[in-house]
C-alpha positions, 0 to 999 in steps of 0.5 A: 410653232405658234400662229399669230395674226399679222399686224394691220397698218391699213385697210385693203385687203396658152393664148385664148383669143385676140379681141382685135382679131376676133379669134374664137376661144378654141373650146367655144367651138370644139365638139367635146359635149357631143361625146358626153351623155345626152343630158350633158347640157342639163348636167352642166347647168345643174352643176354650175347652179348647185355645186358651184353656186352659179359660178363661174360666169364663163361656160362650164367646160368639159375636161379634156382627157389629154393633159397636154391638150392645147386649150386655155385654162379654165376656172371650172371644168366637169368630168362625166363618167370614167375616172378623171385624169388628175394631171389633166385637171391640174394643168387645165384649171387655173389656180383655184379652179374647180373640177366636178367629177360626175359618175353613175354610182356613189362608189365610183364617185368615192373612187374618183375623189380618192384618185384626185385627192392623192394628186399633189396640188388638188384638194377634194372639197365636197362629195360624194354627193348626189345630183339629179337633172332632168332627162332629155326633153324635160328641161322645160318642166319646173321641178323636173329634176326631182320627179322620178322617171323624168330625172336622172341621178348622178354622184359626184365630187368637187376638187379644187386646184390648190397647188401653184405648180405641178409636181414635176415643176418643183425641181425647176421652180426651187422655192417655197411651198405655195398653195391655197388653204381654208383657214377659218381662224384667218379668213372665210375665203381661201388664202395663200399659204407660203411655207418654208419647205421641209428638210426632206423636200429640200434635199430631194429638190436639190438632188433633182436639180444637181444630180451629179453633186455629192450627197454630203454637199446637198445635205449641208446646203439643204440644212442651211436653206431650211434653217437660215435662208428660207426663214429669213426671206419669208420673215422679210416678205411678211414685214414688207407686206405689212409696210406696204399696207401702212405706207401705200395710198389706200386706193392701191393697198388691195393691189398687193397681197395682205399678210393675214397671219404668220406662224413663227418658229421658236427663234422668231423667224416666220415659217408660214405666211398666210396672205390674201389671194389675188385671184386671176380673173375679171374682164380683159384690160386693153394693152394700154391699160395694162401698161399704164396700171403696171407703171402706176403701181410700180411708181407707188411701190417705189415712191410711197411704199419705199420698196424695190421688188427685184423680181418683176417678171410677168409671173409675179403680175396678176390681173385681179378684178380688172386691175394689175397687181404685184405678188411675191415680195420674197426678193424685195428690199427697202429703198436705201436699205444697207445690206452690208450690215448683214453678211448673210443678206449681203452674200445672198443678194450678191448671188441673186444679182449675179444669177437671177433671170432679170440680171441675165436678161439685162446682161444679154441685152447689153452685150447685144446692143439692145440696152444702152440707157446709162440708168439701166446699165448702172443697175447691172449686178446691183440692188437698185430701182432701175432693175424694176424699171428695166423689166417694166419696160419689157413687160409693157410691150410683151405681155404675151410672155406669160400665157396665164395673162394672155386671156386678160390682156387684149394684145394685138401686135398690129394695133396702134397702141401696141406699136406706140408702146413698142416705141416707148420701150425702145426709147426707155432701153435705147435713148438718144442720149444714153448718158442723160436718158428721159426715162429714169423712174416708173413715174417717167414711164407712166408719163410716157404711157399717158402721152400715148393715151392723150395722142390716141384719145382713149380713156383709162379703165381706172382712176389714176388720181389716188396716189 
């Protein structure tokens, strides 16, 4: 298997609060630090400065012992004393977040590193190392951390959450293996590596998902997925990312992943795709900004990129540095693409259009009378831009469906902008004239959001004059 740089066509590369209600972050007032050693504040400051390069800007938070603790995910946590729970670390860190585990001895730190490193989805990237902090009452003294007698020594390791999904979620999210990797030949930063799963992994996932199926059927299905289906979809995704870097306006290219390198099998299909990492983070967007940016990016994706996403769930939206981004183009198609030319693709997309979550939601809402737009109803069971339009209408009024995004969208169900966006969604889904609706494209939705902004007299958080 060979690795090659991806051709570049252009430049670019649970709810925590409500801004309107002023509800505090539940961890901001919880007494976790009281259970830590008396030097905890100095330890936290030293860890942030010396082991995390001063990042993140948000407070470094202790790791709750219970993996099921109802606390928001964080970019960085610290465990002081004892053996950290790797499952708690994984679930209470955002993707790419780091845990610093501190102990009193190098042996204990090494043991903690081994313990964390065995967990699928965590990667130990530093340690064991030594860290000294001032004793209580000496933090004011310059250089106190280096003076014997008034300083205290710690031993630690740093682990990063590199896996996208927890080990027990694999069977439910039957898909590619997606994780963060450091590949110096590709990038100085962490990159997203998306890989065709092995035959053994695929058989195991099928067993867990279909426990009553015959073993011979599972093995035959796994062989087809690994040899044909997965490589074809990954090859298509790599091609779409390159097309988007070529065809989208320059000011939008950084809002979709950029293919950095690919590894091909002897038959030419892609087995591993390296992409830029659009890390979740930044200042929260207003609800109206989220809606406007989402509609605008979909407009550019359709009208300039010529690509239909087909899986525009909130799971595939990221807020990166204050901008809405789209990820996971594995199910995408070109606008006007003739899938009938490939019997395999025709069959795969036909099955996907019958079974996908978006299509199930569309059918259910139609049956319940919540969806009457002729444009959107025509997309049922079909590969069409209206599929993206349908889910866009749902996402802009209900951004709380994805708990990962809640901390980055100022959503308040009682606010005027939320009520207006709800009415816009209703007009898209159930127009007065079902045969000739006013909303037939992402550009139409963007215009609708712009009218809300004009009536409310608010300013956008970004410049929308770029494409």
